[in-house]
VEXKE-41755 format. One record per residue (C-alpha): residue in one letter; y, z, x. Coordinates in nm, 3 decimals, always signed. Layout:
NODE  rest       py       pz       px
NODE     a        Y        Z        X
...
***
This chain:
NODE  rest       py       pz       px
NODE     x   +8.011   +9.573  +11.049
NODE     x   +8.332   +9.244  +11.171
NODE     x   +8.560   +9.350  +11.458
NODE     x   +8.823   +9.391  +11.166
NODE     x   +8.593   +9.599  +10.992
NODE     x   +8.481   +9.812  +11.286
NODE     x   +8.889   +9.861  +11.380
NODE     x   +8.945   +9.925  +11.009
NODE     x   +8.704  +10.220  +11.088
NODE     x   +8.823  +10.332  +11.402
NODE     x   +9.202  +10.385  +11.218
NODE     x   +9.056  +10.556  +10.940
NODE     x   +8.888  +10.798  +11.193
NODE     x   +9.152  +10.845  +11.412
NODE     x   +9.389  +10.934  +11.093
NODE     x   +9.132  +11.195  +10.915
NODE     x   +9.111  +11.365  +11.207
NODE     x   +9.528  +11.372  +11.241
NODE     x   +9.554  +11.508  +10.903
NODE     x   +9.230  +11.779  +10.962
NODE     x   +9.415  +11.908  +11.273
NODE     x   +9.734  +11.938  +11.053
NODE     x   +9.659  +12.048  +10.754
NODE     x   +9.776  +12.417  +10.810
NODE     x  +10.070  +12.304  +10.996
NODE     x  +10.335  +12.286  +10.715
NODE     x  +10.334  +12.397  +10.374
NODE     x  +10.590  +12.127  +10.260
NODE     x  +10.467  +11.823  +10.068
NODE     x  +10.284  +11.539  +10.181
NODE     x  +10.492  +11.226  +10.222
NODE     x  +10.467  +10.867  +10.312
NODE     x  +10.597  +10.808  +10.679
NODE     x  +10.753  +10.485  +10.618
NODE     x  +11.027  +10.287  +10.830
NODE     x  +11.139  +10.066  +10.511
NODE     x  +11.075  +10.097  +10.088
NODE     x  +11.168   +9.841   +9.853
NODE     x  +11.255  +10.131   +9.597
NODE     x  +11.606  +10.105   +9.433
NODE     x  +11.667  +10.465   +9.417
NODE     x  +11.875  +10.773   +9.583
NODE     x  +11.612  +11.020   +9.690
NODE     x  +11.706  +11.417   +9.764
NODE     x  +11.427  +11.464   +9.974
NODE     x  +11.320  +11.820  +10.090
NODE     x  +11.123  +11.892  +10.378
NODE     x  +10.814  +11.689  +10.391
NODE     x  +10.468  +11.641  +10.589
NODE     x  +10.542  +11.285  +10.723
NODE     x  +10.179  +11.083  +10.730
NODE     x  +10.193  +10.777  +10.961
NODE     x  +10.018  +10.479  +10.793
NODE     x  +10.170  +10.245  +11.019
NODE     x   +9.885  +10.104  +11.163
NODE     x   +9.675   +9.975  +10.821
NODE     x   +9.873   +9.648  +10.827
NODE     x   +9.579   +9.446  +10.912
NODE     x   +9.402   +9.107  +10.693
NODE     x   +9.038   +9.248  +10.695
NODE     x   +8.913   +8.968  +10.568
NODE     x   +8.912   +8.662  +10.367
NODE     x   +8.631   +8.502  +10.109
NODE     x   +8.717   +8.159  +10.045
NODE     x   +8.416   +8.121   +9.813
NODE     x   +8.452   +8.457   +9.654
NODE     x   +8.812   +8.427   +9.568
NODE     x   +8.910   +8.755   +9.746
NODE     x   +9.091   +8.941  +10.042
NODE     x   +9.041   +9.275  +10.175
NODE     x   +9.367   +9.366  +10.307
NODE     x   +9.520   +9.731  +10.406
NODE     x   +9.768   +9.907  +10.249
NODE     x  +10.055   +9.882  +10.458
NODE     x  +10.024   +9.481  +10.540
NODE     x  +10.350   +9.327  +10.417
NODE     x  +10.294   +9.033  +10.126
NODE     x  +10.463   +8.815  +10.418
NODE     x  +10.133   +8.904  +10.647
NODE     x   +9.947   +8.836  +10.377
NODE     x  +10.028   +8.500  +10.231
NODE     x  +10.040   +8.395  +10.575
NODE     x   +9.721   +8.387  +10.657
NODE     x   +9.558   +8.322  +10.293
NODE     x   +9.800   +7.991  +10.274
NODE     x   +9.571   +7.926  +10.638
NODE     x   +9.220   +7.953  +10.420
NODE     x   +9.394   +7.715  +10.116
NODE     x   +9.436   +8.021   +9.932
NODE     x   +9.753   +8.300   +9.795
NODE     x   +9.718   +8.653   +9.651
NODE     x   +9.675   +8.581   +9.271
NODE     x  +10.030   +8.720   +9.181
NODE     x  +10.231   +8.723   +9.500
NODE     x  +10.600   +8.972   +9.406
NODE     x  +10.926   +8.802   +9.451
NODE     x  +10.991   +8.983   +9.818
NODE     x  +10.796   +8.907  +10.172
NODE     x  +10.866   +9.314  +10.262
NODE     x  +10.646   +9.452  +10.004
NODE     x  +10.320   +9.615  +10.082
NODE     x   +9.980   +9.568   +9.930
NODE     x   +9.957   +9.932   +9.895
NODE     x  +10.332   +9.946   +9.760
NODE     x  +10.279   +9.681   +9.505
NODE     x   +9.938   +9.844   +9.372
NODE     x  +10.074  +10.191   +9.380
NODE     x  +10.375  +10.034   +9.155
NODE     x  +10.399   +9.758   +8.996
NODE     x  +10.443   +9.416   +9.120
NODE     x  +10.500   +9.059   +8.958
NODE     x  +10.522   +8.723   +8.989
NODE     x  +10.542   +8.404   +8.817
NODE     x  +10.181   +8.393   +8.790
NODE     x  +10.177   +8.686   +8.584
NODE     x  +10.174   +8.515   +8.280
NODE     x   +9.822   +8.386   +8.350
NODE     x   +9.692   +8.710   +8.581
NODE     x   +9.893   +9.001   +8.490
NODE     x  +10.013   +9.236   +8.748
NODE     x   +9.949   +9.302   +9.067
NODE     x   +9.696   +9.580   +9.003
NODE     x   +9.528   +9.364   +8.720
NODE     x   +9.381   +9.149   +9.049
NODE     x   +9.236   +9.433   +9.204
NODE     x   +8.832   +9.446   +9.238
NODE     x   +8.824   +9.774   +9.448
NODE     x   +9.007   +9.983   +9.687
NODE     x   +8.989  +10.310   +9.876
NODE     x   +9.215  +10.583   +9.844
NODE     x   +9.319  +10.845  +10.092
NODE     x   +9.393  +11.174   +9.899
NODE     x   +9.623  +11.459   +9.998
NODE     x   +9.340  +11.663  +10.130
NODE     x   +9.252  +11.445  +10.367
NODE     x   +8.914  +11.299  +10.205
NODE     x   +8.904  +10.875  +10.135
NODE     x   +8.754  +10.793   +9.785
NODE     x   +8.616  +10.454   +9.696
NODE     x   +8.742  +10.337   +9.384
NODE     x   +8.576  +10.079   +9.142
NODE     x   +8.617   +9.961   +8.766
NODE     x   +8.294  +10.114   +8.734
NODE     x   +8.194  +10.349   +8.974
NODE     x   +8.259  +10.748   +8.984
NODE     x   +8.601  +10.755   +9.107
NODE     x   +8.716  +10.484   +8.787
NODE     x   +8.946  +10.700   +8.683
NODE     x   +9.136  +10.679   +8.931
NODE     x   +9.100  +10.294   +8.998
NODE     x   +9.273  +10.278   +8.671
NODE     x   +9.478  +10.582   +8.707
NODE     x   +9.650  +10.456   +9.073
NODE     x   +9.890  +10.194   +8.970
NODE     x  +10.236  +10.327   +8.877
NODE     x  +10.142  +10.632   +9.086
NODE     x  +10.395  +10.587   +9.360
NODE     x  +10.199  +10.764   +9.608
NODE     x  +10.159  +11.096   +9.443
NODE     x   +9.768  +11.084   +9.356
NODE     x   +9.695  +10.901   +9.729
NODE     x   +9.726  +10.599   +9.944
NODE     x   +9.559  +10.302   +9.967
NODE     x   +9.450  +10.236  +10.306
NODE     x   +9.203   +9.903  +10.170
NODE     x   +9.250   +9.711   +9.853
NODE     x   +9.014   +9.405   +9.786
NODE     x   +9.211   +9.115   +9.563
NODE     x   +9.165   +8.807   +9.382
NODE     x   +9.313   +8.494   +9.542
NODE     x   +9.343   +8.177   +9.394
NODE     x   +9.279   +7.788   +9.520
NODE     x   +9.622   +7.641   +9.668
NODE     x   +9.724   +7.276   +9.677
NODE     x  +10.005   +7.190   +9.940
NODE     x  +10.314   +7.156   +9.706
NODE     x  +10.453   +7.302   +9.377
NODE     x  +10.621   +7.049   +9.155
NODE     x  +10.913   +7.269   +8.918
NODE     x  +11.022   +7.125   +8.593
NODE     x  +11.351   +7.316   +8.484
NODE     x  +11.380   +7.318   +8.102
NODE     x  +11.720   +7.407   +7.970
NODE     x  +11.792   +7.568   +7.688
NODE     x  +12.094   +7.663   +7.462
NODE     x  +11.987   +7.947   +7.229
NODE     x  +11.749   +8.266   +7.318
NODE     x  +11.555   +8.208   +7.010
NODE     x  +11.414   +7.892   +7.108
NODE     x  +11.414   +7.984   +7.507
NODE     x  +11.131   +8.250   +7.421
NODE     x  +11.001   +8.032   +7.169
NODE     x  +10.893   +7.771   +7.412
NODE     x  +10.821   +8.051   +7.694
NODE     x  +10.537   +8.164   +7.519
NODE     x  +10.409   +7.839   +7.451
NODE     x  +10.408   +7.729   +7.773
NODE     x  +10.212   +8.052   +7.857
NODE     x   +9.963   +7.885   +7.670
NODE     x   +9.946   +7.550   +7.838
NODE     x   +9.801   +7.473   +8.243
NODE     x  +10.123   +7.591   +8.425
NODE     x   +9.993   +7.766   +8.753
NODE     x  +10.338   +7.886   +8.722
NODE     x  +10.591   +8.013   +8.476
NODE     x  +10.923   +8.216   +8.482
NODE     x  +11.283   +8.165   +8.356
NODE     x  +11.651   +8.256   +8.433
NODE     x  +11.893   +8.380   +8.177
NODE     x  +12.282   +8.262   +8.267
NODE     x  +12.449   +8.340   +7.962
NODE     x  +12.387   +8.327   +7.534
NODE     x  +12.400   +7.960   +7.539
NODE     x  +12.225   +7.922   +7.889
NODE     x  +11.831   +8.004   +7.974
NODE     x  +11.600   +7.788   +8.186
NODE     x  +11.243   +7.794   +8.213
NODE     x  +11.094   +7.718   +8.503
NODE     x  +10.736   +7.522   +8.488
NODE     x  +10.551   +7.555   +8.801
NODE     x  +10.201   +7.324   +8.923
NODE     x  +10.044   +7.250   +9.214
NODE     x  +10.029   +6.914   +9.362
NODE     x   +9.859   +6.737   +9.627
NODE     x  +10.196   +6.520   +9.733
NODE     x  +10.530   +6.539   +9.677
NODE     x  +10.776   +6.251   +9.700
NODE     x  +11.012   +6.514   +9.852
NODE     x  +11.094   +6.869   +9.962
NODE     x  +11.358   +7.073   +9.835
NODE     x  +11.437   +7.340  +10.122
NODE     x  +11.610   +7.632   +9.968
NODE     x  +11.593   +7.885  +10.320
NODE     x  +11.912   +7.831  +10.457
NODE     x  +12.250   +7.613  +10.341
NODE     x  +12.072   +7.543   +9.950
NODE     x  +12.087   +7.826   +9.738
NODE     x  +11.728   +7.833   +9.536
NODE     x  +11.853   +7.942   +9.159
NODE     x  +12.187   +7.763   +9.179
NODE     x  +11.920   +7.402   +9.173
NODE     x  +11.783   +7.528   +8.837
NODE     x  +12.090   +7.383   +8.640
NODE     x  +12.104   +7.117   +8.879
NODE     x  +11.779   +6.972   +8.885
NODE     x  +11.525   +6.849   +8.594
NODE     x  +11.223   +6.818   +8.909
NODE     x  +11.177   +6.945   +9.256
NODE     x  +10.902   +6.981   +9.488
NODE     x  +10.847   +7.245   +9.706
NODE     x  +10.602   +7.342   +9.957
NODE     x  +10.359   +7.628   +9.850
NODE     x  +10.479   +7.838  +10.117
NODE     x  +10.866   +7.770  +10.049
NODE     x  +10.809   +7.819   +9.662
NODE     x  +10.621   +8.134   +9.700
NODE     x  +10.925   +8.299   +9.867
NODE     x  +11.186   +8.069   +9.689
NODE     x  +11.367   +8.424   +9.584
NODE     x  +11.342   +8.584   +9.887
NODE     x  +11.615   +8.418  +10.053
NODE     x  +11.913   +8.535   +9.823
NODE     x  +11.749   +8.827   +9.725
NODE     x  +11.728   +8.624   +9.368
NODE     x  +12.129   +8.555   +9.351
NODE     x  +12.168   +8.924   +9.444
NODE     x  +12.303   +8.805   +9.806
NODE     x  +12.638   +8.689   +9.673
NODE     x  +12.680   +9.082   +9.646
NODE     x  +12.745   +9.014  +10.045
NODE     x  +12.959   +8.726  +10.012
NODE     x  +12.629   +8.555  +10.208
NODE     x  +12.631   +8.218   +9.922
NODE     x  +12.991   +8.124  +10.062
NODE     x  +12.895   +7.841  +10.316
NODE     x  +13.109   +7.945  +10.569
NODE     x  +12.960   +8.347  +10.543
NODE     x  +12.574   +8.215  +10.542
NODE     x  +12.664   +8.020  +10.836
NODE     x  +12.743   +8.309  +11.044
NODE     x  +12.513   +8.513  +10.913
NODE     x  +12.266   +8.207  +11.013
NODE     x  +11.839   +8.173  +10.892
NODE     x  +11.731   +8.522  +11.025
NODE     x  +11.955   +8.738  +10.864
NODE     x  +11.913   +8.534  +10.491
NODE     x  +11.636   +8.740  +10.334
NODE     x  +11.551   +9.034  +10.181
NODE     x  +11.456   +9.263  +10.496
NODE     x  +11.855   +9.252  +10.591
NODE     x  +11.971   +9.273  +10.276
NODE     x  +11.800   +9.627  +10.254
NODE     x  +11.940   +9.736  +10.523
NODE     x  +12.276   +9.690  +10.434
NODE     x  +12.256   +9.788  +10.105
NODE     x  +12.068  +10.140  +10.227
NODE     x  +12.404  +10.167  +10.472
NODE     x  +12.612  +10.124  +10.182
NODE     x  +12.428  +10.357   +9.976
NODE     x  +12.453  +10.619  +10.293
NODE     x  +12.858  +10.587  +10.305
NODE     x  +12.974  +10.429   +9.902
NODE     x  +13.175  +10.164  +10.092
NODE     x  +13.176   +9.995   +9.737
NODE     x  +13.191  +10.276   +9.562
NODE     x  +13.496  +10.365   +9.714
NODE     x  +13.671  +10.046   +9.669
NODE     x  +13.620  +10.054   +9.293
NODE     x  +13.788  +10.347   +9.276
NODE     x  +14.080  +10.244   +9.498
NODE     x  +14.092   +9.984   +9.251
NODE     x  +14.115  +10.206   +8.934
NODE     x  +13.708  +10.091   +8.833
NODE     x  +13.413  +10.311   +8.769
NODE     x  +13.060  +10.159   +8.869
NODE     x  +12.750  +10.232   +8.813
NODE     x  +12.423  +10.042   +8.991
NODE     x  +12.185   +9.905   +8.714
NODE     x  +11.868   +9.802   +8.932
NODE     x  +11.610   +9.772   +8.657
NODE     x  +11.271   +9.517   +8.573
NODE     x  +11.157   +9.581   +8.221
NODE     x  +10.813   +9.453   +8.018
NODE     x  +10.940   +9.382   +7.658
NODE     x  +10.677   +9.280   +7.369
NODE     x  +10.728   +8.872   +7.329
NODE     x  +10.810   +8.946   +6.984
NODE     x  +11.081   +9.173   +7.081
NODE     x  +11.239   +8.968   +7.367
NODE     x  +11.530   +8.827   +7.166
NODE     x  +11.665   +9.160   +7.051
NODE     x  +11.631   +9.334   +7.368
NODE     x  +11.780   +9.009   +7.539
NODE     x  +12.040   +9.099   +7.266
NODE     x  +12.116   +9.407   +7.369
NODE     x  +12.156   +9.351   +7.725
NODE     x  +12.435   +9.079   +7.707
NODE     x  +12.628   +9.363   +7.446
NODE     x  +12.562   +9.666   +7.596
NODE     x  +12.517   +9.609   +7.962
NODE     x  +12.666   +9.279   +8.050
NODE     x  +12.416   +9.200   +8.395
NODE     x  +12.393   +8.807   +8.442
NODE     x  +12.208   +8.592   +8.559
NODE     x  +11.829   +8.769   +8.431
NODE     x  +11.543   +8.722   +8.556
NODE     x  +11.281   +8.638   +8.304
NODE     x  +10.898   +8.648   +8.392
NODE     x  +10.620   +8.646   +8.103
NODE     x  +10.342   +8.882   +8.142
NODE     x   +9.988   +8.916   +8.000
NODE     x   +9.868   +9.262   +7.926
NODE     x   +9.509   +9.347   +8.079
NODE     x   +9.154   +9.274   +7.919
NODE     x   +9.067   +9.533   +7.634
NODE     x   +8.849   +9.720   +7.925
NODE     x   +9.117   +9.738   +8.196
NODE     x   +9.323   +9.993   +8.035
NODE     x   +9.581  +10.108   +8.331
NODE     x   +9.623  +10.491   +8.266
NODE     x  +10.026  +10.502   +8.400
NODE     x  +10.111  +10.154   +8.275
NODE     x   +9.961  +10.099   +7.957
NODE     x  +10.025   +9.756   +7.831
NODE     x   +9.829   +9.605   +7.504
NODE     x   +9.540   +9.479   +7.591
NODE     x   +9.549   +9.059   +7.571
NODE     x   +9.903   +9.079   +7.452
NODE     x  +10.219   +8.865   +7.617
NODE     x  +10.489   +9.049   +7.730
NODE     x  +10.872   +8.943   +7.934
NODE     x  +10.991   +9.109   +8.227
NODE     x  +11.391   +9.130   +8.186
NODE     x  +11.482   +9.155   +8.608
NODE     x  +11.893   +9.299   +8.623
NODE     x  +11.992   +9.384   +8.902
NODE     x  +12.333   +9.460   +8.996
NODE     x  +12.689   +9.699   +8.897
NODE     x  +12.865   +9.765   +8.565
NODE     x  +13.246   +9.861   +8.629
NODE     x  +13.418   +9.978   +8.357
NODE     x  +13.804  +10.104   +8.303
NODE     x  +13.666  +10.500   +8.204
NODE     x  +13.456  +10.742   +8.341
NODE     x  +13.105  +10.760   +8.174
NODE     x  +12.829  +11.055   +8.212
NODE     x  +12.598  +10.958   +8.517
NODE     x  +12.328  +10.729   +8.439
NODE     x  +12.505  +10.633   +8.134
NODE     x  +12.391  +10.262   +8.101
NODE     x  +12.046  +10.315   +8.241
NODE     x  +11.997  +10.607   +7.966
NODE     x  +12.101  +10.310   +7.731
NODE     x  +11.864  +10.097   +7.866
NODE     x  +11.565  +10.367   +7.917
NODE     x  +11.616  +10.423   +7.503
NODE     x  +11.603  +10.040   +7.424
NODE     x  +11.300   +9.968   +7.573
NODE     x  +11.131  +10.259   +7.418
NODE     x  +11.228  +10.220   +7.113
NODE     x  +11.068   +9.848   +7.157
NODE     x  +10.808   +9.924   +7.228
NODE     x  +10.822   +9.845   +7.576
NODE     x  +10.778  +10.030   +7.960
NODE     x  +11.007  +10.047   +8.243
NODE     x  +10.916  +10.025   +8.619
NODE     x  +10.987  +10.297   +8.846
NODE     x  +11.144  +10.166   +9.096
NODE     x  +11.511  +10.261   +9.050
NODE     x  +11.682  +10.521   +8.889
NODE     x  +11.557  +10.677   +8.582
NODE     x  +11.744  +10.975   +8.340
NODE     x  +11.387  +11.044   +8.099
NODE     x  +11.356  +11.367   +7.947
NODE     x  +11.052  +11.540   +8.071
NODE     x  +10.937  +11.491   +7.695
NODE     x  +11.053  +11.086   +7.704
NODE     x  +10.839  +11.047   +8.029
NODE     x  +10.533  +11.208   +7.905
NODE     x  +10.539  +11.002   +7.570
NODE     x  +10.629  +10.646   +7.810
NODE     x  +10.413  +10.697   +8.129
NODE     x  +10.050  +10.900   +7.993
NODE     x  +10.140  +11.231   +8.148
NODE     x   +9.831  +11.434   +7.970
NODE     x   +9.613  +11.123   +8.127
NODE     x   +9.806  +11.187   +8.435
NODE     x   +9.775  +11.577   +8.509
NODE     x   +9.399  +11.518   +8.429
NODE     x   +9.457  +11.292   +8.767
NODE     x   +9.626  +11.499   +8.946
NODE     x   +9.382  +11.821   +8.873
NODE     x   +9.089  +11.620   +8.979
NODE     x   +9.230  +11.474   +9.320
NODE     x   +9.526  +11.669   +9.355
NODE     x   +9.422  +11.993   +9.296
NODE     x   +9.632  +12.213   +9.537
NODE     x   +9.967  +12.004   +9.442
NODE     x   +9.981  +11.873   +9.801
NODE     x  +10.191  +11.566   +9.687
NODE     x  +10.490  +11.566   +9.474
NODE     x  +10.454  +11.515   +9.095
NODE     x  +10.532  +11.154   +8.906
NODE     x  +10.844  +11.285   +8.730
NODE     x  +10.955  +11.532   +8.979
NODE     x  +10.954  +11.202   +9.238
NODE     x  +11.054  +10.910   +8.996
NODE     x  +11.293  +11.078   +8.787
NODE     x  +11.428  +11.440   +9.002
NODE     x  +11.420  +11.189   +9.285
NODE     x  +11.246  +11.457   +9.530
***
């Protein structure tokens, strides 16, 4: 065994011994003891038996010829990308924010601009070792005795177990990325061209809707050389460049993290796009890690909500990512512009899984093209609405159009709607096999009831 594998085995043995000794100490449900989180929903948590997996944060092996990387579940993508780039590789799908962990992206849903070819993060999984709530570790592959857990783990959000080790596919990279920004003034043409570029040879495809008559497709490819390089880590703001530069060049690392500096565009809510504030904050604070801390502080104290009420306004946070079949994408965009009004909107095409790789709790149609819509802001009204009014509108429209919603943020589904959308009959079978004593919360309790 390699030194890394031996160290991983030692950490695993120590963890299992700790779990065994603490089994009878509390009847509270098991929860992950984690200092940070990329979940965007307030929780009303009761007592939990916290499990510390923070030691599982190492890259274990990189196989350049085989095209895979072995990594522990609490490793951040920032660390994973740094190590794979040194070997001329990147994970096949890298979620947009540096602090997202590999296990979190597998248990939730991770996406980025390679998704038009490679699907979601869990579509790039080759195998994983899952820690069950009873203290057993299972090796799961697409074709072994635990294939049901392999295909049921994505979108389970820590209600079936935790990934201690994952093997993910990688891609070879070149030093630079050339980005073409293609502008459109009509949603119909925008989505037609988006689908066409997904059939081409682009390494990356995503887009932004700035308004009903202003959309941009970002088509990017790896290149060996660059005539110039842009830098969006401090003074310059990436999303504004989409309207100003028909062509751009970035290092591969800067391209991978192009959205992190300004949290896409949400840094505007902290006034961090103002040149003076930007300089006062400094380069070290212009990142998703800092913005998340501020967001959690605001959620705890309700400062922006209080200011809105002082102005006579009512607010609702609408922070959502949804996947809509390509054919229905123009209808969903029209709905967003008409009923929600949040702009800009991130657009990322997603390839559905292979026919033999249906993921139980996130059932996209095989080999079909979807469009991920990411919209993250606060909707203000002059009158009070029922709690979750705008989020409920989104959920109903997603279901009407045959799409599916990610569960990292506020959800308001009824139990019947949730069961229909996320295959709860299959989930209950997984729960009965892998958590028969109910040591972890259920998916509906955790993601909708915020337990």
